ZALO-265359 format. One record per residue: x, y, z of N, C-alpha, C, O in turn. Coordinates in Angstrom, 3 decimals, padded with zeros to 6 digits. Atoms other than C-alpha are relative to their C-alpha. Last residue first. Layout:
BEGIN
+----------+----------+----------+----------+----------+----------+----------+----------+----------+----------+----------+----------+
|     n.xx |     n.yy |     n.zz |    ca.xx |    ca.yy |    ca.zz |     c.xx |     c.yy |     c.zz |     o.xx |     o.yy |     o.zz |
+----------+----------+----------+----------+----------+----------+----------+----------+----------+----------+----------+----------+
|        X |        Y |        Z |        X |        Y |        Z |        X |        Y |        Z |        X |        Y |        Z |
...
+----------+----------+----------+----------+----------+----------+----------+----------+----------+----------+----------+----------+
***
This chain:
BEGIN
+----------+----------+----------+----------+----------+----------+----------+----------+----------+----------+----------+----------+
|     n.xx |     n.yy |     n.zz |    ca.xx |    ca.yy |    ca.zz |     c.xx |     c.yy |     c.zz |     o.xx |     o.yy |     o.zz |
+----------+----------+----------+----------+----------+----------+----------+----------+----------+----------+----------+----------+
| -001.048 | -001.021 | -000.372 | -007.176 |  012.282 |  001.547 | -000.508 |  000.358 |  001.080 |  000.040 |  001.223 |  001.763 |
| -001.259 |  000.400 |  000.157 | -008.563 |  008.694 |  000.649 |  000.956 |  001.329 |  000.454 |  002.151 |  001.172 |  000.706 |
| -000.134 |  000.945 | -001.034 | -012.151 |  009.444 |  001.390 |  001.409 | -000.287 |  000.249 |  001.693 | -000.485 |  001.430 |
| -000.558 | -000.550 | -000.953 | -011.884 |  012.461 | -000.969 |  000.234 | -000.865 |  001.470 |  000.856 | -000.456 |  002.451 |
|  000.824 |  000.318 | -000.946 | -011.955 |  010.392 | -004.027 |  000.614 |  000.501 |  001.266 |  001.752 |  000.211 |  001.636 |
| -000.005 | -001.386 | -000.788 | -009.876 |  012.200 | -006.767 | -001.040 | -000.225 |  001.308 | -001.592 |  000.757 |  001.806 |
|  001.082 |  000.030 | -000.832 | -008.784 |  008.693 | -008.139 |  000.084 |  001.559 |  000.692 |  001.093 |  002.050 |  001.199 |
|  000.970 | -000.828 |  000.598 | -006.573 |  008.886 | -011.321 | -001.160 |  000.435 |  001.036 | -002.023 |  001.243 |  000.696 |
|  001.314 |  000.876 |  000.388 | -004.884 |  005.574 | -010.313 | -001.112 |  001.089 | -000.748 | -002.067 |  000.744 | -001.445 |
| -000.556 |  000.844 |  001.160 | -001.461 |  007.428 | -009.955 | -001.395 | -000.626 | -000.663 | -001.558 | -000.663 | -001.883 |
| -000.253 | -000.954 |  001.091 | -003.266 |  009.955 | -007.666 |  000.208 | -000.811 | -001.379 | -000.434 | -000.665 | -002.419 |
|  001.336 | -000.584 |  000.155 | -004.693 |  007.158 | -005.347 |  000.191 |  000.962 | -001.423 | -000.486 |  000.837 | -002.443 |
|  000.771 |  001.040 |  000.611 | -001.264 |  005.748 | -005.216 | -001.326 |  000.296 | -000.678 | -001.546 | -000.003 | -001.852 |
| -000.645 | -000.019 |  001.160 |  000.297 |  009.033 | -004.266 | -000.590 | -001.053 | -000.863 | -000.876 | -000.795 | -002.032 |
|  000.471 | -001.321 |  000.789 | -002.246 |  009.413 | -001.582 |  000.617 | -000.134 | -001.382 | -000.112 |  000.012 | -002.364 |
|  001.202 |  000.200 |  000.381 | -001.454 |  005.892 | -000.273 | -000.610 |  000.958 | -000.982 | -001.240 |  000.653 | -001.995 |
|  000.070 |  000.892 |  000.948 |  002.205 |  006.281 | -000.311 | -001.297 | -000.243 | -000.744 | -001.428 | -000.437 | -001.953 |
| -000.562 | -000.987 |  000.707 |  002.007 |  009.355 |  002.107 | -000.110 | -000.966 | -001.521 | -000.536 | -000.448 | -002.553 |
|  001.269 | -000.932 |  000.343 | -000.420 |  007.398 |  004.336 |  000.578 |  000.849 | -001.207 | -000.255 |  001.436 | -001.897 |
|  000.589 |  001.001 |  000.742 |  002.472 |  004.088 |  004.002 | -001.377 |  001.294 | -000.618 | -001.927 |  001.294 | -001.719 |
| -000.381 |  000.181 |  001.197 |  005.217 |  006.601 |  004.917 | -001.021 | -000.714 | -000.961 | -000.932 | -000.650 | -002.187 |
| -000.021 | -001.290 |  000.706 |  003.364 |  007.830 |  007.999 |  000.317 | -000.233 | -001.417 | -000.432 |  000.287 | -002.244 |
|  001.410 | -000.720 |  000.165 |  002.643 |  004.388 |  009.091 | -000.129 |  001.226 | -000.808 | -000.916 |  001.342 | -001.747 |
|  000.778 |  001.270 |  000.993 |  006.135 |  003.052 |  008.506 | -001.165 |  000.625 | -000.290 | -001.368 |  001.148 | -001.386 |
| -000.671 | -000.611 |  001.103 |  007.630 |  006.134 |  010.711 | -000.699 | -000.773 | -001.357 | -001.114 | -000.175 | -002.349 |
|  000.269 | -001.221 |  000.127 |  005.370 |  004.953 |  013.390 |  000.379 |  000.958 | -001.261 | -000.320 |  001.831 | -001.776 |
|  001.230 |  000.305 |  000.501 |  006.284 |  001.224 |  012.924 | -000.837 |  001.613 | -000.210 | -001.589 |  001.769 | -001.172 |
|  001.080 |  000.727 | -001.152 |  009.706 |  001.950 |  013.032 | -001.193 |  000.027 | -000.425 | -001.422 |  000.453 | -001.557 |
|  000.260 | -000.975 | -001.101 |  011.575 |  002.898 |  009.694 | -000.845 | -000.922 |  000.907 | -001.410 | -001.974 |  000.606 |
|  000.159 | -001.553 |  000.763 |  012.245 |  001.533 |  006.124 | -000.111 |  000.895 |  001.369 |  000.114 |  002.102 |  001.282 |
| -001.411 | -000.437 |  000.102 |  013.341 | -001.923 |  007.693 |  000.269 |  001.291 | -000.613 |  001.384 |  001.729 | -000.895 |
| -000.241 | -001.267 | -000.531 |  009.977 | -002.543 |  009.078 |  001.444 |  000.455 |  000.035 |  002.033 |  000.949 |  000.996 |
| -000.882 |  000.256 | -001.069 |  009.949 | -006.259 |  008.064 |  000.536 |  001.316 |  000.612 |  001.618 |  001.315 |  001.198 |
|  000.501 |  000.796 | -001.290 |  006.887 | -005.523 |  006.169 |  000.913 | -000.221 |  000.819 |  000.440 | -000.171 |  001.954 |
|  000.931 | -000.739 | -000.350 |  008.441 | -002.410 |  004.093 | -000.689 | -001.040 |  001.285 | -000.820 | -000.670 |  002.452 |
| -000.579 | -000.983 | -000.873 |  011.573 | -004.246 |  003.458 | -001.201 |  000.878 |  000.898 | -001.013 |  001.231 |  002.063 |
| -000.577 |  000.663 | -000.826 |  009.665 | -007.128 |  001.828 |  000.678 |  001.068 |  001.047 |  000.419 |  000.901 |  002.239 |
|  001.118 |  000.525 | -000.832 |  007.379 | -004.849 | -000.163 |  000.533 | -000.894 |  001.339 | -000.102 | -000.887 |  002.394 |
|  000.506 | -001.144 | -001.081 |  010.508 | -002.676 | -001.145 | -001.202 | -000.647 |  000.747 | -001.438 | -000.260 |  001.892 |
| -001.099 | -000.308 | -001.129 |  012.137 | -006.022 | -002.428 | -000.612 |  001.271 |  000.718 | -000.534 |  001.264 |  001.946 |
| -000.134 |  001.056 | -000.932 |  009.053 | -007.455 | -003.984 |  001.118 |  000.441 |  000.965 |  001.119 |  000.126 |  002.155 |
| -000.672 |  001.430 |  000.526 |  008.078 | -004.397 | -005.677 |  000.197 | -000.704 |  000.857 | -000.176 | -000.314 |  001.963 |
| -001.312 |  000.040 | -000.334 |  005.482 | -002.132 | -004.068 |  000.504 | -001.028 | -000.838 | -000.185 | -001.946 | -001.283 |
| -000.948 |  000.755 |  000.879 |  002.121 | -000.797 | -005.319 |  001.336 |  000.100 |  000.558 |  001.868 |  001.196 |  000.735 |
| -000.813 | -000.923 |  000.895 | -000.465 |  000.352 | -002.584 |  000.904 | -001.069 | -000.648 |  001.011 | -002.235 | -000.267 |
| -000.954 |  000.821 |  000.992 | -003.306 | -001.242 | -000.801 |  000.792 |  001.149 | -000.798 |  000.338 |  002.214 | -001.217 |
| -001.366 | -000.179 | -000.285 | -005.411 |  000.166 |  001.893 |  001.123 | -000.584 | -000.547 |  002.012 | -001.058 |  000.161 |
|  000.055 | -001.249 | -000.051 | -008.914 | -000.040 |  000.445 |  001.522 |  000.576 |  000.184 |  001.998 |  001.442 | -000.551 |
| -000.607 | -000.170 |  001.380 | -008.245 | -003.750 |  000.120 | -000.061 |  001.480 | -000.442 |  000.442 |  001.746 | -001.533 |
|  000.886 | -000.556 |  001.361 | -008.884 | -003.403 |  003.839 |  000.649 | -000.160 | -001.348 |  001.853 |  000.086 | -001.429 |
|  000.766 | -001.236 |  000.221 | -005.939 | -004.828 |  005.927 | -001.161 |  000.024 | -001.062 | -001.179 | -000.683 | -002.070 |
| -000.780 | -000.902 |  000.891 | -004.862 | -008.519 |  005.982 | -000.902 |  001.423 |  000.307 | -002.083 |  001.363 |  000.650 |
|  000.830 | -000.647 |  001.079 | -005.901 | -010.827 |  008.767 |  000.738 |  001.097 | -000.435 |  001.596 |  001.693 |  000.218 |
|  000.386 |  000.653 |  001.353 | -003.650 | -013.318 |  010.396 | -000.943 |  000.559 | -000.652 | -001.483 | -000.175 | -001.481 |
| -000.844 |  001.167 | -000.147 | -003.474 | -011.189 |  013.709 | -000.712 | -001.065 | -001.061 | -001.893 | -001.410 | -001.014 |
| -000.095 |  000.707 | -001.117 | -004.890 | -007.980 |  012.817 |  000.719 | -001.455 | -000.249 |  001.288 | -001.823 | -001.277 |
| -000.993 |  001.104 | -000.083 | -004.965 | -005.375 |  010.064 |  000.028 | -000.502 |  001.415 |  000.092 |  000.303 |  002.344 |
|  000.497 |  001.179 |  000.195 | -008.208 | -003.303 |  009.661 |  000.959 | -001.468 |  000.128 |  000.569 | -002.634 |  000.061 |
|  000.631 |  000.536 |  001.315 | -006.837 | -000.111 |  008.464 | -000.647 | -001.343 | -000.029 | -000.973 | -001.873 | -001.091 |
|  001.178 | -000.996 |  000.388 | -006.348 |  001.265 |  011.945 | -000.607 | -000.199 | -001.263 | -001.750 |  000.199 | -001.490 |
|  001.351 |  000.499 | -000.646 | -004.582 | -001.994 |  013.037 | -001.089 |  000.793 | -000.460 | -002.233 |  000.372 | -000.632 |
|  000.511 | -000.876 | -001.257 | -001.620 | -000.726 |  010.637 | -001.453 | -000.741 |  000.323 | -002.233 | -001.179 | -000.523 |
| -000.239 |  000.794 | -000.995 |  000.480 | -003.030 |  008.311 | -000.699 |  000.584 |  001.273 | -000.369 |  000.213 |  002.400 |
| -000.675 | -000.792 | -001.148 | -000.982 | -001.630 |  005.023 |  000.153 | -000.797 |  001.233 | -000.676 | -001.694 |  001.392 |
|  000.871 | -000.414 | -001.173 | -001.441 | -004.078 |  002.263 |  000.633 |  000.946 |  001.136 |  001.822 |  000.929 |  001.457 |
| -000.403 |  000.147 | -001.176 |  001.009 | -004.324 | -000.591 | -000.906 |  000.567 |  000.886 | -001.041 |  001.791 |  000.886 |
|  001.045 | -000.720 | -000.663 | -000.425 | -005.221 | -003.982 |  000.602 | -000.299 |  001.504 |  000.695 | -001.428 |  001.987 |
|  001.298 |  000.916 | -000.756 |  002.685 | -006.315 | -005.840 | -000.879 |  000.944 |  000.612 | -000.620 |  002.148 |  000.627 |
|  000.377 | -000.048 | -001.489 |  004.763 | -004.397 | -008.366 | -001.057 | -001.097 |  000.378 | -001.829 | -001.778 | -000.297 |
|  000.766 |  001.203 | -000.642 |  006.889 | -005.036 | -011.371 | -000.279 |  000.155 |  001.334 |  000.539 | -000.031 |  002.235 |
|  001.376 |  000.107 |  000.533 |  007.434 | -001.546 | -013.097 | -000.768 | -001.434 |  000.441 | -001.955 | -001.692 |  000.243 |
| -000.184 |  001.191 |  000.719 |  010.195 | -000.522 | -010.654 | -001.421 | -000.374 | -000.455 | -002.423 | -000.252 |  000.249 |
|  000.305 | -000.057 |  001.818 |  009.314 |  002.984 | -009.989 |  000.329 | -001.343 | -000.428 |  000.159 | -001.439 | -001.643 |
| -001.011 | -000.220 |  000.882 |  011.323 |  003.227 | -006.271 | -000.283 | -000.185 | -001.528 |  000.638 | -000.229 | -002.345 |
| -001.341 | -000.524 | -000.592 |  008.734 |  003.901 | -003.668 |  001.276 |  000.228 | -000.789 |  001.968 |  001.237 | -000.656 |
|  000.045 | -001.090 | -000.630 |  005.355 |  003.656 | -005.375 |  001.115 |  000.567 |  000.552 |  001.261 |  001.789 |  000.534 |
| -000.323 | -000.257 | -001.182 |  006.496 |  000.580 | -007.331 | -000.052 |  001.588 |  000.418 |  000.773 |  002.380 | -000.038 |
| -001.489 |  000.154 | -000.574 |  005.083 |  000.801 | -010.700 | -000.091 |  000.113 |  001.322 | -001.069 |  000.662 |  001.828 |
| -000.805 | -001.149 | -000.332 |  001.100 |  000.456 | -011.235 |  001.343 | -000.292 |  000.262 |  001.529 | -001.371 |  000.823 |
| -000.352 | -000.704 |  001.327 | -000.590 | -002.537 | -012.899 |  001.044 |  000.926 |  000.349 |  002.102 |  000.861 | -000.278 |
| -001.204 |  000.881 |  000.624 | -000.546 | -004.602 | -009.589 |  000.750 |  000.765 | -001.321 |  001.945 |  000.793 | -001.617 |
| -001.095 | -000.206 | -000.737 | -002.730 | -001.668 | -007.959 |  001.289 | -000.814 | -000.811 |  002.341 | -000.270 | -001.146 |
| -000.171 | -001.230 |  000.477 | -005.450 | -002.316 | -010.786 |  001.256 |  000.446 |  000.732 |  002.102 |  000.896 | -000.040 |
| -000.606 |  000.070 |  001.278 | -005.445 | -006.132 | -010.089 |  000.466 |  001.500 | -000.632 |  001.382 |  001.556 | -001.453 |
| -001.367 |  000.429 |  000.137 | -005.626 | -005.366 | -006.507 |  000.550 | -000.222 | -001.303 |  001.741 | -000.025 | -001.544 |
| -000.787 | -000.914 | -000.619 | -008.677 | -003.090 | -007.083 |  001.481 | -000.425 | -000.012 |  002.375 |  000.253 | -000.518 |
| -000.259 | -001.243 |  000.950 | -010.413 | -005.446 | -009.120 |  000.899 |  000.842 |  000.316 |  001.765 |  001.065 | -000.530 |
| -000.947 |  000.552 |  000.884 | -009.956 | -008.418 | -006.698 |  000.265 |  001.064 | -001.159 |  001.373 |  001.188 | -001.680 |
|  000.239 | -000.460 |  001.167 | -011.586 | -006.149 | -004.075 |  000.941 | -000.529 | -001.050 |  001.959 |  000.121 | -001.289 |
| -000.841 |  000.752 |  000.589 | -012.162 | -006.995 | -000.447 | -000.479 |  000.130 | -001.440 | -001.660 |  000.055 | -001.778 |
|  000.256 |  000.223 |  001.482 | -013.420 | -004.542 |  001.941 |  001.092 | -000.800 | -000.738 |  002.298 | -000.717 | -000.503 |
+----------+----------+----------+----------+----------+----------+----------+----------+----------+----------+----------+----------+
***
């Protein structure tokens, strides 16, 4: 799924990790969300991260792959709540 509207909405939110108001749309790094060689995960699996947190997340500096995936799942739920979504698909 690709959605420029969703990406724009995500970028308006503060960083889900540190609260920095300048965030980027950070895609999941998990294959279960559609990530593959040279292919970004679906836009349904995007969270707001500032540039510093985004870089650390992508380099697995915040934990190993399993820990990173677990963090992402929690951040995705928080992101959906921040967006005011109550869609069961993300819970």
